[in-house]
A tleap script that builds the chain and sets N, CA, C and O, in Angstrom:
source leaprc.protein.ff14SB
mol = sequence {
  NARG PHE ILE ASP SER HIE TYR LYS GLU LEU
  PHE ARG ILE PRO ASP GLY GLU ARG ILE VAL
  VAL THR ASP ARG ASP GLY ASN SER TYR VAL
  LYS ARG LEU ARG ASN ASN LEU GLU THR SER
  GLY ARG LEU ILE LEU THR SER ASP ASN PRO
  ASN GLN ARG LYS TYR THR PRO LEU PRO LEU
  MET GLU ASP GLU ILE SER ASN ILE TRP THR
  VAL GLU LEU VAL ILE SER ASP ILE VAL PRO
  PRO SER GLU ARG ASP GLN ILE ASP ASP LEU
  ARG ASP GLU MET ARG GLU LEU ARG GLU TRP
  VAL ARG ASN MET GLN ASN ARG GLU CLYS
}
set mol.1.N position { 75.387 30.529 123.205 }
set mol.1.CA position { 76.478 31.269 123.586 }
set mol.1.C position { 76.626 32.362 122.708 }
set mol.1.O position { 76.743 31.927 121.562 }
set mol.2.N position { 76.671 33.590 122.749 }
set mol.2.CA position { 77.240 34.787 121.960 }
set mol.2.C position { 78.297 35.156 121.809 }
set mol.2.O position { 78.984 35.583 122.738 }
set mol.3.N position { 78.717 35.076 120.503 }
set mol.3.CA position { 80.370 35.340 120.121 }
set mol.3.C position { 80.381 36.779 119.849 }
set mol.3.O position { 79.318 37.062 119.297 }
set mol.4.N position { 81.134 37.823 120.000 }
set mol.4.CA position { 81.264 39.064 119.671 }
set mol.4.C position { 81.853 39.177 118.470 }
set mol.4.O position { 83.054 38.910 118.447 }
set mol.5.N position { 81.308 39.517 117.408 }
set mol.5.CA position { 81.717 39.613 116.107 }
set mol.5.C position { 82.996 40.848 115.834 }
set mol.5.O position { 83.964 40.821 115.075 }
set mol.6.N position { 82.640 41.633 116.560 }
set mol.6.CA position { 84.102 42.704 116.714 }
set mol.6.C position { 85.366 42.342 117.095 }
set mol.6.O position { 86.331 43.032 116.768 }
set mol.7.N position { 85.447 41.631 117.560 }
set mol.7.CA position { 86.539 40.803 118.488 }
set mol.7.C position { 87.101 39.746 117.417 }
set mol.7.O position { 86.575 39.368 116.370 }
set mol.8.N position { 88.451 39.345 118.051 }
set mol.8.CA position { 89.214 38.437 117.489 }
set mol.8.C position { 88.856 36.824 118.180 }
set mol.8.O position { 89.680 35.910 118.194 }
set mol.9.N position { 87.642 36.742 118.656 }
set mol.9.CA position { 86.814 35.641 119.577 }
set mol.9.C position { 86.615 35.176 118.182 }
set mol.9.O position { 87.122 34.069 117.995 }
set mol.10.N position { 86.092 35.636 117.260 }
set mol.10.CA position { 85.646 34.902 115.728 }
set mol.10.C position { 86.601 33.882 115.260 }
set mol.10.O position { 86.167 32.838 114.773 }
set mol.11.N position { 87.763 34.082 115.358 }
set mol.11.CA position { 89.093 33.479 114.593 }
set mol.11.C position { 89.006 32.449 115.559 }
set mol.11.O position { 89.718 31.527 115.163 }
set mol.12.N position { 88.503 32.183 116.577 }
set mol.12.CA position { 88.754 30.652 117.583 }
set mol.12.C position { 87.541 29.733 117.147 }
set mol.12.O position { 87.508 28.568 117.543 }
set mol.13.N position { 86.563 30.237 116.350 }
set mol.13.CA position { 85.702 29.247 116.406 }
set mol.13.C position { 86.006 27.793 115.357 }
set mol.13.O position { 86.389 27.970 114.200 }
set mol.14.N position { 85.880 26.988 115.674 }
set mol.14.CA position { 86.317 26.086 115.267 }
set mol.14.C position { 85.801 25.176 114.170 }
set mol.14.O position { 84.792 24.547 114.487 }
set mol.15.N position { 86.279 24.964 112.930 }
set mol.15.CA position { 85.693 24.467 111.957 }
set mol.15.C position { 84.541 22.635 112.296 }
set mol.15.O position { 84.806 21.602 112.911 }
set mol.16.N position { 83.335 23.096 111.518 }
set mol.16.CA position { 82.333 22.331 112.092 }
set mol.16.C position { 81.448 22.553 113.352 }
set mol.16.O position { 80.491 21.848 113.672 }
set mol.17.N position { 81.879 23.552 113.963 }
set mol.17.CA position { 80.814 24.222 114.980 }
set mol.17.C position { 79.732 24.419 114.190 }
set mol.17.O position { 79.823 24.849 113.040 }
set mol.18.N position { 78.347 24.033 114.919 }
set mol.18.CA position { 77.055 24.739 114.495 }
set mol.18.C position { 77.193 26.094 114.935 }
set mol.18.O position { 77.531 26.331 116.095 }
set mol.19.N position { 76.981 26.919 114.186 }
set mol.19.CA position { 76.348 28.163 114.665 }
set mol.19.C position { 75.206 28.400 113.973 }
set mol.19.O position { 74.631 27.661 113.174 }
set mol.20.N position { 74.713 30.299 114.620 }
set mol.20.CA position { 73.351 30.939 114.354 }
set mol.20.C position { 73.973 32.425 113.795 }
set mol.20.O position { 74.301 33.384 114.493 }
set mol.21.N position { 74.016 32.336 112.689 }
set mol.21.CA position { 74.723 34.042 112.464 }
set mol.21.C position { 73.737 34.908 111.216 }
set mol.21.O position { 73.312 34.593 110.104 }
set mol.22.N position { 73.629 36.481 112.314 }
set mol.22.CA position { 72.479 36.913 111.446 }
set mol.22.C position { 73.196 38.061 110.494 }
set mol.22.O position { 73.383 39.046 111.208 }
set mol.23.N position { 73.462 38.196 109.733 }
set mol.23.CA position { 74.144 39.276 108.555 }
set mol.23.C position { 73.364 40.504 109.070 }
set mol.23.O position { 72.451 40.550 109.895 }
set mol.24.N position { 74.067 41.661 108.243 }
set mol.24.CA position { 74.325 42.729 108.399 }
set mol.24.C position { 72.524 43.488 107.826 }
set mol.24.O position { 71.923 44.533 108.073 }
set mol.25.N position { 72.248 42.276 107.003 }
set mol.25.CA position { 70.863 42.452 106.281 }
set mol.25.C position { 69.734 42.134 107.156 }
set mol.25.O position { 68.663 42.679 106.888 }
set mol.26.N position { 69.798 41.332 108.172 }
set mol.26.CA position { 68.564 40.597 109.308 }
set mol.26.C position { 68.644 39.617 108.759 }
set mol.26.O position { 67.837 38.885 109.332 }
set mol.27.N position { 69.399 38.732 107.491 }
set mol.27.CA position { 69.148 37.348 107.672 }
set mol.27.C position { 69.876 36.501 108.428 }
set mol.27.O position { 71.091 36.662 108.533 }
set mol.28.N position { 69.064 35.240 109.203 }
set mol.28.CA position { 69.725 34.453 110.011 }
set mol.28.C position { 69.820 33.233 109.535 }
set mol.28.O position { 68.807 32.810 108.977 }
set mol.29.N position { 70.962 32.370 109.601 }
set mol.29.CA position { 71.482 30.902 109.332 }
set mol.29.C position { 71.588 30.274 110.077 }
set mol.29.O position { 71.978 30.756 111.140 }
set mol.30.N position { 71.303 28.739 110.003 }
set mol.30.CA position { 71.788 28.073 111.299 }
set mol.30.C position { 72.883 27.314 110.461 }
set mol.30.O position { 72.452 27.203 109.313 }
set mol.31.N position { 73.802 26.898 110.553 }
set mol.31.CA position { 74.823 26.020 109.601 }
set mol.31.C position { 76.043 25.786 110.204 }
set mol.31.O position { 76.355 26.622 111.051 }
set mol.32.N position { 76.755 24.961 110.022 }
set mol.32.CA position { 78.278 24.593 110.291 }
set mol.32.C position { 79.021 25.624 109.815 }
set mol.32.O position { 78.579 26.453 109.020 }
set mol.33.N position { 79.967 25.622 110.192 }
set mol.33.CA position { 81.053 26.799 110.132 }
set mol.33.C position { 82.242 26.291 109.338 }
set mol.33.O position { 82.878 25.464 109.991 }
set mol.34.N position { 82.721 26.520 108.175 }
set mol.34.CA position { 84.308 26.603 107.911 }
set mol.34.C position { 84.718 27.489 108.038 }
set mol.34.O position { 84.221 28.436 107.429 }
set mol.35.N position { 85.678 27.669 108.760 }
set mol.35.CA position { 86.203 29.452 109.422 }
set mol.35.C position { 87.349 29.813 108.509 }
set mol.35.O position { 88.431 29.443 108.965 }
set mol.36.N position { 87.416 30.468 107.281 }
set mol.36.CA position { 88.743 30.934 106.733 }
set mol.36.C position { 88.615 32.564 107.268 }
set mol.36.O position { 88.654 33.537 106.515 }
set mol.37.N position { 88.485 32.601 108.470 }
set mol.37.CA position { 88.786 34.035 108.304 }
set mol.37.C position { 90.464 34.369 108.279 }
set mol.37.O position { 90.936 35.352 107.707 }
set mol.38.N position { 90.962 33.735 108.736 }
set mol.38.CA position { 92.528 34.159 108.948 }
set mol.38.C position { 93.035 34.190 107.401 }
set mol.38.O position { 93.666 35.122 106.903 }
set mol.39.N position { 92.595 32.854 106.655 }
set mol.39.CA position { 93.090 32.959 105.162 }
set mol.39.C position { 92.518 33.694 104.164 }
set mol.39.O position { 93.126 34.042 103.152 }
set mol.40.N position { 91.457 33.927 104.385 }
set mol.40.CA position { 90.566 34.836 103.416 }
set mol.40.C position { 89.552 35.709 103.820 }
set mol.40.O position { 88.861 36.188 102.921 }
set mol.41.N position { 89.329 36.000 104.900 }
set mol.41.CA position { 88.726 36.872 105.637 }
set mol.41.C position { 87.364 36.458 105.610 }
set mol.41.O position { 86.659 37.466 105.671 }
set mol.42.N position { 86.567 35.239 105.534 }
set mol.42.CA position { 85.043 35.152 105.665 }
set mol.42.C position { 85.074 33.684 106.098 }
set mol.42.O position { 85.975 32.848 106.038 }
set mol.43.N position { 83.684 33.616 106.602 }
set mol.43.CA position { 83.565 32.292 106.960 }
set mol.43.C position { 82.180 31.814 106.000 }
set mol.43.O position { 81.312 32.525 105.494 }
set mol.44.N position { 82.357 30.316 105.976 }
set mol.44.CA position { 81.768 30.037 104.697 }
set mol.44.C position { 80.920 28.793 105.718 }
set mol.44.O position { 81.365 27.834 106.349 }
set mol.45.N position { 79.670 29.268 105.551 }
set mol.45.CA position { 78.695 28.464 106.158 }
set mol.45.C position { 77.707 27.191 105.642 }
set mol.45.O position { 76.723 27.701 105.106 }
set mol.46.N position { 77.632 25.949 105.617 }
set mol.46.CA position { 77.449 25.118 104.964 }
set mol.46.C position { 76.427 24.267 105.643 }
set mol.46.O position { 76.546 23.982 106.835 }
set mol.47.N position { 75.433 23.855 104.920 }
set mol.47.CA position { 74.357 22.983 105.766 }
set mol.47.C position { 74.786 21.340 105.886 }
set mol.47.O position { 75.698 20.719 105.340 }
set mol.48.N position { 73.646 20.877 106.914 }
set mol.48.CA position { 73.724 19.517 107.291 }
set mol.48.C position { 72.810 18.875 106.125 }
set mol.48.O position { 73.187 17.826 105.601 }
set mol.49.N position { 71.613 19.495 105.714 }
set mol.49.CA position { 70.449 19.210 105.307 }
set mol.49.C position { 71.317 18.568 103.592 }
set mol.49.O position { 72.043 19.089 102.745 }
set mol.50.N position { 70.745 17.310 103.787 }
set mol.50.CA position { 71.620 16.282 102.444 }
set mol.50.C position { 71.299 17.058 101.298 }
set mol.50.O position { 72.254 16.955 100.528 }
set mol.51.N position { 70.668 17.578 100.951 }
set mol.51.CA position { 70.161 18.474 99.478 }
set mol.51.C position { 70.961 19.798 99.139 }
set mol.51.O position { 70.583 20.925 98.817 }
set mol.52.N position { 72.136 19.270 99.321 }
set mol.52.CA position { 73.756 20.383 99.033 }
set mol.52.C position { 73.309 21.126 97.545 }
set mol.52.O position { 73.858 22.159 97.162 }
set mol.53.N position { 72.370 20.525 96.875 }
set mol.53.CA position { 72.287 21.563 95.368 }
set mol.53.C position { 71.541 22.580 95.781 }
set mol.53.O position { 71.824 23.699 95.353 }
set mol.54.N position { 70.312 22.396 96.797 }
set mol.54.CA position { 69.763 23.456 97.188 }
set mol.54.C position { 69.903 24.198 98.344 }
set mol.54.O position { 69.050 25.027 98.660 }
set mol.55.N position { 70.826 24.001 98.967 }
set mol.55.CA position { 71.717 24.148 100.504 }
set mol.55.C position { 73.074 24.347 100.138 }
set mol.55.O position { 73.819 23.727 100.897 }
set mol.56.N position { 73.746 25.063 99.142 }
set mol.56.CA position { 74.685 25.578 99.348 }
set mol.56.C position { 75.565 26.246 99.841 }
set mol.56.O position { 75.111 27.354 100.125 }
set mol.57.N position { 76.770 26.131 100.135 }
set mol.57.CA position { 77.579 26.872 101.052 }
set mol.57.C position { 77.458 27.998 100.695 }
set mol.57.O position { 77.501 28.220 99.485 }
set mol.58.N position { 77.236 29.250 101.769 }
set mol.58.CA position { 77.195 30.503 101.791 }
set mol.58.C position { 78.671 31.215 102.513 }
set mol.58.O position { 79.045 31.131 103.683 }
set mol.59.N position { 79.217 31.811 101.537 }
set mol.59.CA position { 80.506 32.585 102.035 }
set mol.59.C position { 79.667 34.065 102.792 }
set mol.59.O position { 78.677 34.556 102.252 }
set mol.60.N position { 80.302 34.664 104.182 }
set mol.60.CA position { 80.296 35.674 104.288 }
set mol.60.C position { 81.496 36.033 104.976 }
set mol.60.O position { 82.163 35.302 105.709 }
set mol.61.N position { 81.805 37.773 104.534 }
set mol.61.CA position { 82.874 38.459 105.197 }
set mol.61.C position { 82.488 38.643 106.454 }
set mol.61.O position { 81.341 38.586 106.896 }
set mol.62.N position { 83.671 38.910 107.128 }
set mol.62.CA position { 83.606 39.388 108.503 }
set mol.62.C position { 82.603 40.516 108.809 }
set mol.62.O position { 81.704 40.575 109.648 }
set mol.63.N position { 82.992 41.324 107.951 }
set mol.63.CA position { 82.134 42.694 108.139 }
set mol.63.C position { 80.591 42.593 107.761 }
set mol.63.O position { 79.820 43.544 107.892 }
set mol.64.N position { 80.204 41.278 107.255 }
set mol.64.CA position { 79.056 41.248 106.759 }
set mol.64.C position { 78.186 40.751 107.908 }
set mol.64.O position { 76.962 40.733 107.782 }
set mol.65.N position { 79.001 40.208 109.416 }
set mol.65.CA position { 77.975 39.174 110.044 }
set mol.65.C position { 77.533 40.650 111.395 }
set mol.65.O position { 78.234 41.640 111.605 }
set mol.66.N position { 76.421 40.363 111.968 }
set mol.66.CA position { 75.809 41.579 112.681 }
set mol.66.C position { 76.157 40.460 113.920 }
set mol.66.O position { 77.042 40.878 114.666 }
set mol.67.N position { 75.673 39.238 114.244 }
set mol.67.CA position { 75.681 38.273 115.332 }
set mol.67.C position { 76.145 37.033 115.117 }
set mol.67.O position { 76.156 36.456 114.030 }
set mol.68.N position { 76.510 36.637 116.100 }
set mol.68.CA position { 77.216 34.958 116.027 }
set mol.68.C position { 77.213 34.115 117.317 }
set mol.68.O position { 77.953 34.251 118.292 }
set mol.69.N position { 76.115 33.112 117.099 }
set mol.69.CA position { 76.094 32.199 118.769 }
set mol.69.C position { 76.522 30.941 117.764 }
set mol.69.O position { 76.394 30.687 116.566 }
set mol.70.N position { 77.135 30.266 118.998 }
set mol.70.CA position { 77.275 29.176 118.611 }
set mol.70.C position { 75.885 28.561 119.255 }
set mol.70.O position { 75.021 29.097 119.949 }
set mol.71.N position { 76.034 27.065 118.686 }
set mol.71.CA position { 74.249 25.917 119.038 }
set mol.71.C position { 75.416 25.331 120.108 }
set mol.71.O position { 76.644 25.340 120.028 }
set mol.72.N position { 74.311 24.714 121.357 }
set mol.72.CA position { 74.611 24.072 122.164 }
set mol.72.C position { 73.486 22.823 121.987 }
set mol.72.O position { 73.917 21.699 122.245 }
set mol.73.N position { 72.428 22.910 121.670 }
set mol.73.CA position { 71.757 21.768 121.247 }
set mol.73.C position { 70.636 21.935 119.819 }
set mol.73.O position { 70.095 22.927 119.329 }
set mol.74.N position { 70.605 20.486 119.459 }
set mol.74.CA position { 69.832 20.659 118.361 }
set mol.74.C position { 69.011 19.354 118.530 }
set mol.74.O position { 69.339 18.242 118.943 }
set mol.75.N position { 67.420 20.031 117.914 }
set mol.75.CA position { 66.752 18.775 118.000 }
set mol.75.C position { 66.187 18.816 116.647 }
set mol.75.O position { 65.681 19.768 116.054 }
set mol.76.N position { 66.427 17.204 116.148 }
set mol.76.CA position { 66.095 17.185 114.579 }
set mol.76.C position { 65.200 15.752 115.059 }
set mol.76.O position { 65.446 15.045 116.036 }
set mol.77.N position { 63.943 15.550 113.909 }
set mol.77.CA position { 63.067 14.687 114.041 }
set mol.77.C position { 63.853 13.099 113.297 }
set mol.77.O position { 63.333 11.983 113.310 }
set mol.78.N position { 65.157 13.458 112.725 }
set mol.78.CA position { 65.931 12.481 112.049 }
set mol.78.C position { 66.872 11.747 113.004 }
set mol.78.O position { 67.739 12.433 113.546 }
set mol.79.N position { 66.825 10.634 113.241 }
set mol.79.CA position { 67.540 9.852 114.227 }
set mol.79.C position { 68.742 8.926 113.613 }
set mol.79.O position { 68.738 8.089 112.710 }
set mol.80.N position { 69.725 9.396 114.435 }
set mol.80.CA position { 71.400 8.829 113.379 }
set mol.80.C position { 70.935 7.520 113.557 }
set mol.80.O position { 70.055 7.189 114.352 }
set mol.81.N position { 71.741 6.556 112.559 }
set mol.81.CA position { 71.923 5.003 112.582 }
set mol.81.C position { 72.192 4.839 114.122 }
set mol.81.O position { 71.426 4.533 115.036 }
set mol.82.N position { 73.254 5.080 114.113 }
set mol.82.CA position { 73.744 4.365 115.871 }
set mol.82.C position { 72.953 4.323 116.677 }
set mol.82.O position { 73.163 3.463 117.534 }
set mol.83.N position { 71.417 5.352 116.877 }
set mol.83.CA position { 70.706 5.168 117.619 }
set mol.83.C position { 69.463 3.993 117.323 }
set mol.83.O position { 68.980 3.153 118.082 }
set mol.84.N position { 69.272 4.204 116.386 }
set mol.84.CA position { 67.871 3.565 115.428 }
set mol.84.C position { 67.959 1.609 116.252 }
set mol.84.O position { 66.917 0.953 116.249 }
set mol.85.N position { 69.044 1.092 116.748 }
set mol.85.CA position { 68.999 0.122 117.015 }
set mol.85.C position { 68.456 0.091 118.619 }
set mol.85.O position { 67.670 -0.777 118.997 }
set mol.86.N position { 68.840 0.874 119.283 }
set mol.86.CA position { 68.735 1.156 120.972 }
set mol.86.C position { 67.030 1.542 120.820 }
set mol.86.O position { 66.291 1.134 121.716 }
set mol.87.N position { 66.502 2.243 119.799 }
set mol.87.CA position { 65.154 2.169 119.944 }
set mol.87.C position { 64.456 1.532 119.638 }
set mol.87.O position { 63.393 1.606 120.255 }
set mol.88.N position { 64.544 0.558 118.581 }
set mol.88.CA position { 64.368 -0.460 118.497 }
set mol.88.C position { 64.367 -1.826 119.463 }
set mol.88.O position { 63.566 -2.731 119.228 }
set mol.89.N position { 65.105 -1.890 120.315 }
set mol.89.CA position { 65.547 -2.765 121.385 }
set mol.89.C position { 64.340 -1.860 122.241 }
set mol.89.O position { 63.370 -2.565 122.520 }
set mol.90.N position { 64.277 -1.045 122.505 }
set mol.90.CA position { 63.461 -0.497 123.556 }
set mol.90.C position { 62.165 -0.582 123.250 }
set mol.90.O position { 61.339 -0.827 124.129 }
set mol.91.N position { 61.801 -0.381 121.904 }
set mol.91.CA position { 60.442 -0.923 121.477 }
set mol.91.C position { 60.245 -2.007 122.042 }
set mol.91.O position { 59.405 -2.159 122.928 }
set mol.92.N position { 60.892 -2.778 121.662 }
set mol.92.CA position { 60.619 -4.672 122.035 }
set mol.92.C position { 60.328 -4.585 123.344 }
set mol.92.O position { 59.242 -5.019 123.730 }
set mol.93.N position { 61.069 -4.120 124.081 }
set mol.93.CA position { 61.202 -4.308 125.545 }
set mol.93.C position { 59.845 -3.818 126.234 }
set mol.93.O position { 59.175 -4.417 127.075 }
set mol.94.N position { 59.583 -2.370 125.561 }
set mol.94.CA position { 57.996 -2.220 125.732 }
set mol.94.C position { 56.933 -3.001 125.661 }
set mol.94.O position { 56.114 -3.175 126.564 }
set mol.95.N position { 56.924 -3.609 124.312 }
set mol.95.CA position { 56.016 -4.622 124.032 }
set mol.95.C position { 56.242 -5.724 125.002 }
set mol.95.O position { 55.262 -5.850 125.736 }
set mol.96.N position { 56.905 -6.306 125.179 }
set mol.96.CA position { 57.068 -7.375 125.844 }
set mol.96.C position { 56.873 -7.165 127.642 }
set mol.96.O position { 56.804 -8.087 128.456 }
set mol.97.N position { 56.818 -5.821 127.914 }
set mol.97.CA position { 56.474 -5.672 129.689 }
set mol.97.C position { 54.670 -5.527 129.274 }
set mol.97.O position { 53.781 -6.069 129.932 }
set mol.98.N position { 54.468 -4.734 128.133 }
set mol.98.CA position { 52.949 -4.485 128.085 }
set mol.98.C position { 52.450 -5.961 127.862 }
set mol.98.O position { 51.220 -5.916 127.883 }
set mol.99.N position { 52.776 -6.935 127.707 }
set mol.99.CA position { 52.155 -8.434 127.601 }
set mol.99.C position { 52.251 -9.071 128.849 }
set mol.99.O position { 51.268 -9.641 129.323 }
set mol.100.N position { 53.316 -9.035 129.425 }
set mol.100.CA position { 53.569 -9.398 130.696 }
set mol.100.C position { 52.395 -8.429 131.983 }
set mol.100.O position { 51.758 -8.898 132.926 }
set mol.101.N position { 52.459 -7.514 131.675 }
set mol.101.CA position { 51.487 -6.747 132.324 }
set mol.101.C position { 49.883 -7.446 132.299 }
set mol.101.O position { 49.275 -7.961 133.237 }
set mol.102.N position { 49.465 -7.267 130.912 }
set mol.102.CA position { 48.294 -7.722 130.389 }
set mol.102.C position { 47.773 -9.036 131.068 }
set mol.102.O position { 46.666 -9.278 131.550 }
set mol.103.N position { 49.299 -10.091 130.928 }
set mol.103.CA position { 48.574 -11.440 131.302 }
set mol.103.C position { 48.911 -11.564 132.845 }
set mol.103.O position { 48.765 -12.697 133.302 }
set mol.104.N position { 49.343 -10.567 133.731 }
set mol.104.CA position { 49.295 -10.307 135.342 }
set mol.104.C position { 48.066 -9.784 135.820 }
set mol.104.O position { 47.754 -9.870 137.008 }
set mol.105.N position { 47.303 -9.212 134.904 }
set mol.105.CA position { 45.858 -8.444 134.934 }
set mol.105.C position { 44.865 -9.639 134.695 }
set mol.105.O position { 43.838 -9.759 135.363 }
set mol.106.N position { 45.283 -10.639 133.561 }
set mol.106.CA position { 44.251 -11.791 133.292 }
set mol.106.C position { 44.425 -12.766 134.740 }
set mol.106.O position { 43.453 -13.257 135.314 }
set mol.107.N position { 45.503 -12.893 135.085 }
set mol.107.CA position { 45.714 -13.717 136.147 }
set mol.107.C position { 44.954 -13.622 137.567 }
set mol.107.O position { 44.606 -14.507 138.349 }
set mol.108.N position { 44.824 -12.194 137.610 }
set mol.108.CA position { 44.079 -11.697 138.871 }
set mol.108.C position { 42.346 -11.617 138.719 }
set mol.108.O position { 41.538 -11.395 139.621 }
set mol.109.N position { 42.142 -11.817 137.602 }
set mol.109.CA position { 40.602 -11.845 137.344 }
set mol.109.C position { 40.290 -12.861 137.792 }
set mol.109.O position { 39.111 -13.214 137.758 }
savepdb mol mol.pdb
quit
């Protein structure tokens, strides 16, 4: 969802929101937001990447922002720990199903 950076809608973006920001120099960033516009007049963009030394927080003043969008979908090759067990269970069930189908095919021969 596009957010007009010229209006006060920027102030309502909650902390932790994933956003895409393009600055006035044409650089684009996909980051998490710390919204400090009311207190310091800037947004702090932080990375979800665990390498925080390489991907340090980036402060942007309100007048440095050209465009901003909220992110509605994130695609990642990293599976959260909470979903790994479900994937393992599904893999086991698929293995059992394949074995059952193979046994049924052998019976028909």
